[in-house]
Phi, psi and omega in degrees: 000320180296322177296322178296316180296322179296318181294331180286327182281327185283134178288129182276149175281162176304323179294320179294321178296320178295318179295319178297317179299319179296318179297315182295318177301316180298318180294318183290325177295315180294332183288341184296332179265007183269160170299162186306311184294324179289323178296320179297319180296319178295318177297323178295324176296321178293319178302316179298328179295333188246020178299330179296327178293315178298320178299318181295319179293319180299324181296333179296331186255001183285132179240345180203157181294335185294327186255008185295319181291322177298317180296321178297317180298318178295320178297320178295323177297316178298320177297317179299316178297320180296317180296320180293329182271344186294137179259098188291333183292342178273355182073208179094175183261124183294322181298315180299328179281324188281324187301312178299324179294317179296314180299317179297321179295318180294318180298319178296320179298313181295326182285321191255338193239355189239017180257127172284314173248116189271114176278177176303153187301320181298322178290324176300313182294320178293323178298318177296319179298321181296333180302323181264328185282322182298314176300323179295316179294320179297322180295321180289329181271338184080015180195172178292132181280154174276164176303324179296319180290323177295314180299320180294319181292327183263359180058049180232157175297139183297328179297323180293318179295315180298321179293319179294321178294322180289323184289343178297341177294341178278357180289317179226126181287152174287145174291145177293346177271000181297124179288139178265124182267114181241129178056037175082358180247176179281123179266188178284168178295151181304318181299331180287342181269351184261080183247135176271152180290338180206163183266111181253012182297317180296319180295320179295319179296319179295320180299317179295318181295319179294320179299318179293320180296325181293343178296339179279351181274159175283162177305321179296318180294322178295325177296318180296317178299317180298312182295323184282316190254344176258306179278345178060042174287151170283167179298325179294318180293322178294319180301315179296320181295324184264352178075033179228182180273163178296325179298320179295320179296321179298317179293320180294321179295320177299315179296317181298315182295324177296318179297314182295318180297326181291340182258002178248145181287156177303324181297318180289323179295325180290333180290000000 
């Protein structure tokens, strides 16, 4: 395993790459006449030969240490798919065939699986594109580019680029312990700044409990509850809506309230 890791880190010469491609082609051609399980094992050997290629592609899209291992795993999946789809009898370079497949797999992962707050798909795709394009533009300028310079290089509206750059903040949420820097100094933790004007936890718990209790009611009874306590209809108005007498609505409301109370805990009723 250590020898394998060393070979993956060292940059191969063009001659070594050509020799590796010839070996891989030979293995894949021979695998075509093998049983399914033997063919899969041979393809896996080829995948191991090209893990360095998948690592290199994954590094292009890496933005933080936290997601580097996930990106490598996705890249390895893309490499595996490329090897399985490659037609060895036609010859060609395996790397040239595999790299677009690996990149596509990573882009799909970044677009579909790594957003905490999911923006529109076009912004997701542009955000992924910026991951590779911004470093390239920065290298040509010798400094970090402005949104205007990025937009000019990509031939896009600057508002679109700025929106895509801003939406990347939804990929990973800030920790509530993140210090807020105000006026150049260290501020309080983010969580300390998120204060509600009043405590609604008890009200939220009661709302959930009442909603569950209403599941025991019939559709007609739920309609009466809605009209009485949400729409605030009088008993006479509910009676007209339901086509019954006010006395019947009064009796139904008494029955409904008894049912709901039986399904709520004393603590919630006291609230």
